[in-house]
N, C-alpha and C positions, 0 to 999 in steps of 0.2 A: 504493500500500500504506500502510495506517495501522497495521498490526500486523506485527511481525517474524515471518518465516516460520521455523518450526522446522527445524533442520538435518536431521532425519530425514524431512522431507516431500520425498522425492526421486521420481524417475521409477520406481525399483524399488518403492518403497512403493505408489505408485498402481497400478502394474502388478499387484502382488500382490492389491490390493483388487479390481480389475476381474476378475481371474482367478477370484475366489471366486464369481462369478455365472455360471450355466450359459450364458448368452447370449454371454459374452465370455471364456470359459475358455481360449481359444486365442490370447490376446493375446501377441504376440512383441516388439512395440516401441511405445514412446510417442513422440509427436511434438507439438511446439508446446504445451507445458504452460504454462497461465496461472493464477496464483493471485491472488485478491483477497478483499476482505472485503465480503460482500453485505448485512450487517446494519447499519443506521444506529446511530451512537453512542447509547448509553443503552438499547439493546434486546438487548445480548448476554447479559444475565443473568450466570450464573456461569461461562460458557465463552467462549473465543475461537472465532469462527466464520470458517472459511476456505472459499472456493469454489475448486475445482480443475477447470479446463476443459482437456480434452486431446483431441488426435487420436491414434488408435492404429491399428495394423495387426494383422490376424489372420494365421494361418499361411499362408493363400493369398497374402498379401502384395500383393494387387491394389489394394484400395481403402482409403482412410482412413475410419475410423469416429469418431464424436464421442461424448464422454461429459462429463457435468458432475456432480461430487460435492460434497456439503457435509460438511465435517469439523467436529465439535464437540470442542474441545480444552480440557480442564479447566485453569483458571488455577492456577499453582503458587506464588503469593506470598501472604503474610499470611493473611487470613481464608480464602482458597480452599484453602490447604494444610491448614488445620485441618479444613475441611469434607471434604476428600478423605480424611483420616485416619479419618473417621467412616463411610466407605464410600458416600457419596452418589453419587459418579460411577460406581461399579461397577454400580449398580442398572440404569442404562439399557443398559449392555452386556449385562447378564444378561437383560434383557427381549428385546433384539433378537437376541442370539446364542444364548440357551438357550430362552426361553419361546416366542417366536413360531415358530421352526422346529418345536417340538413341537406347537404348535397346528396348524400345517400338516400335520404327520404324522398327528395324531389325527383332526382334523376333515376333512381332505382338501379337496375343492372346496366344502364347506360354509363354510369360512373365507374371507371375502371378501378378496382381495388388497389392496384399497385402504383397509383399516381403518387400517393404518400404512404409513409409507413403506418402500420397499425398503432394506435395509441391506447393507453389504459388510464383508468381513473386514478387520480392522486388526491389523497386527503390533505396534502400540503399545497397550499395555493402557490401558483407560479412554477411549481415543479412539473416538468413534462416527462411522462413515462412512455417510451416507445419500445416496440419489439426490437430485438437485436437482429438486424438484417443479416449479420454474418452467419447466423444459424441457418439461413436459407441460401447461403453461398454468395452473398453480396460482399464486395470489398470496396474500399474507398479508391477513387481514381488517383492516378499517379501525378501529383502536381509538378514534379520535376520534369517529366516527359511532356506534360500538357496533353491535350486530348486529340485523338485521331478523328478522321472524318466520321467513322462509324460511331464513336462515343459521342461526338458532337451532335450527330443526327438523332441519336436516341434521346439525348438531353432536350433538344429543341422540340422533339415530338411530345415528350412528357410535359414540358412547360407550356406548349400550345394548348394541350387539353386542360391544364390547370387554368390558363387564361380564359379559355372558352367558357368553362363552367362559371366563372365569375361574371362574365358578360350577361349570360342568361339569368343568373341568380340576382344580379343587380336589378333586373326588371321585377323580381319578386320581393326582395328585401334589401333595398339600397342602403338602409341604415347599418345593417350588419356588415355589408361589404366595406362601407366607409369606415366602420369601427375597426375592422381587421386590417384595413389599408391605411390607417393613420400614419403619416410620415414619421419615421423614427428619428432621423438625424438632421435632415436639412429643413429646419424650421426655425422661426424667429427665437423661440424660447430656448433653443439649443445653440444659438450663434456664439454666445460668449464661451460656451464649453468646447465646441468643436472647431470653430473657425481658425483658431491658431494652429491646430494640428494640420488641417487641410492646407492652409497657406504655407506652413513650414515645410511640408512634404513637397509641394510644388516647387518651392525655392531650392530645396535640396536637389531636385531634378535639374533645375536651371544651373545650379552650381556645377554639377557634373558635366552638363553640356558645355560649360565654359572651358573645360579642360580638353575638350575634343574638337580639333579644327573643323571636322565635318559637321559638328552640331552647334557651333558657336552662333550661327544665325538665329537659333531658336531661343537663345538666352533671354533676350528682351521680350519676345512674345510670351514666354512662360512667366517672366516676372510681372508682366502686365496682367496676365491671367490670375496670378497669385493674389493680387491686391483686391480682386472682387469675386473670386471664384465661389466663395460660400454663398453670397447673395445670388449669383447666377444659378447655383445648384438648387437653392430654395425655389426659384421660379420653374426650373426645368422639371423638378420632381412633383409639381402640383398636377392634379388632373386637368385636362384641357376641356373646357366647356364646349359641348357640341361635337367633340371629336371622339375617337375610339380609345376608351380607357379600360383597363383590366386590373384585377388584383395581381400585382407583380409578386414573384417569389422574393425578390429584393436582394438576394445574396447567392446568385447562381454561379458558383465557382467549384473547382475540382474537389476541394475538401468537403463540400456539401453534396456530393454526388456519390451514390453507392451503386456500383456496377456489378452485373453478373456476367461471367465469362464462360464460354464453352470452347474448348480447344483454342484458348488464347484470343478468342474473338468476343467482343462485347455483344451481348444479346438482349440486355435489359438494363434499365436504370431506375432508381428511385431517388429523387431529390429529397434532402433532409434540411433541417434548420429553417423554420418558417418565421422566425421572429422579426425579420426585416421587411415583411410584406408592406407594400404601398399601393394605393389605388391611383394609377397614373397611366401614362402611355406604355404599351408593351415594348416600345423601343428601348426603354430603360433596362429591362431584363436582357434584351438582345445586345445592347451596347456593352453592358457589364460582362456578359458571358463571352462575347467575341474578343473583347480586349483584355480579359483576365485569364481565360482558361484554354482557349482553342490554340492548338499548335500553329505556329506562325505560317508555315507553308500551306496548311489547310485553310487558315483564315483568309489568306490572300487568293489562293487558287480556287477554293470551293465556296467562296462567300455567297454568291448568288444561288448556288445549288442549295445551300443550307437555308437561306432565306425562303426559297421556294418551298422547301420541305416544311418549314415552320408554317408558312401560310396555308399550304394544302391541308395540314393537320388541323390548324386553327379553324379554318372555314368548314371543314368536314364536321368537326365537333360542335361548332356553332349550330349547324343544321341538326345534328343528332340531339343536342340539348334543347332544341326548339326555339332558337333565336333567329330573328330575321336579319340580324346584322352580319356584315361580311367586311373583310379588310383586304384591300388590294395592294399590289407591290408599290405602285407610285405613292400611295398614301403612307405606306410603311417606311419607304426610303426617305420621304420628306420628314417624317417624325424622327427618324434616326439622325438625320443631319441637324434637325432642330435640337437634338440632344447631344450635340457634339462636345459641349463643355463637360458633359458627364464622361465621355470617352477620354478626354484629356485627364480628368481626375482619376479615372480608372487606370490609365496607362502610365501616369507619372507618379501618382501618390500611392496607389495600392499594388500595382503590378510588381514593384521591387520586392515586396514581401511575399507575393504569391509565387514567385519563381526562385526565391532565396532558399538555400539549404536549411535543414532543420536546426542546425547550430546557430545560424544567424537569426532565426526568427524567435528564438527563446525570449528575446527582448519584447516581443509583442504581448507577453503575459503581464497585464497591468494590475493584477489583483492587489498588490501592496501599495499602489500609487494613490496619493490623495487627489482630490478634485483639482486643487491648485497646481499640483505637479503635472496632471494630465493636460491642463490648459496650455502648458508650455512644452508639451512633448514634441511638438513640431520643430522645436529648437534644440532638441537633445542630440548632441553630437555623437553619442554612442550608437545612434541609428544610421549614421552616415555610411557605415560599411555595407548596409543593405542596398543603398543607392549606387554603390560602386560595383555591384555584381556584374560580372562579365556578360551573363545571359541577358540581364535586364538592359544593359546599355546597347547590346547588339539589336535587341528588339526595338528599343526606343528610336534608334536611327531610322528604321523603316517606318515606324508609327508617325513620328513627327513630320516626315516628308508627306505622308499620306494625309495627315490632318491639315497641313498647309494647303494641299491640293484641293481638299474637300471644303475648305473655308471654315474650319472648326475653330480657328483662333479668333479672338475678339476682333471685331471689325471697327471698333470705335476707340 
């Protein structure tokens, strides 16, 4: 064990969770409970992750059954306490406990079971309990390799269905979609807290460009972006009145994708970690995914193929779910270009961490950091090593040239 087990994580707690599932509602006793931490250091994000493996008996009492559950427990110190007060952790429980059950009720067997992981009841508010997908042969994508065309296609197909369901359900219960899609980070009451981090990371990217002759011309455009990027992101992440909006996943990247492989070929994916959901243009999920997780050669050479695949699946499921809305390629590409500042944020501020090796990203664990320390983390020189990563700088050269061509830098 590398993390202390909460006192409430008892056999009775696990029993109550298992009994919330129809297949194990007759659990009478728990046996051989083992608790460990399945996520490598530096990959926890904002939660502590515990895996609970148990043997249990049903009413008949004859055989031992096995279960493995993943618990996502919000950290309650420093910066995480502040984030919790803003309702960030409640969002995922709302999606799993309120929204997904209603999807199942409204859409019936039209809603594919494996679009999200199975969840279980938790007596602890804001703690999310999910099935351990590894028990069904799913493994996390390889962030160091980034994603192949097949892995990217599976991901976009899954996200398209998730998007389509929200479009139809918005017609039924718009308030619930809005509640589950409340913006997490890019909003006015978070500006003092997060703007320094975003600005600082963009400036770190600019500083690295200054050292490379071939990148020097992007230094001033990036510094110009840094001065106002947070305000720009607030606007970009709002739903567009009268346009096509969906409940975005919000954090579609390799570490939040669980793949199943057969003979080394990806055959299925289940996205996890739904706490960043936002109700806005679907372009945001696509820009985030393409610029954070897709292998660079695939992103460049198969971009239109992947967009077409996403649109085909989205429009097919809009029809299946009973919505009259459709999205076309021209409209989608326009929305993507209008979200260009989000692509710059993704590629300059976040990508360095996404492609860094595990030793370098240990610094991303902010659990001991105070709110004041976090506000200044963008100026933390200990993070500079991540922005000097060879893989990041190689990708950045291609990206910045592309962003210039597409007009994604500020025009004023």
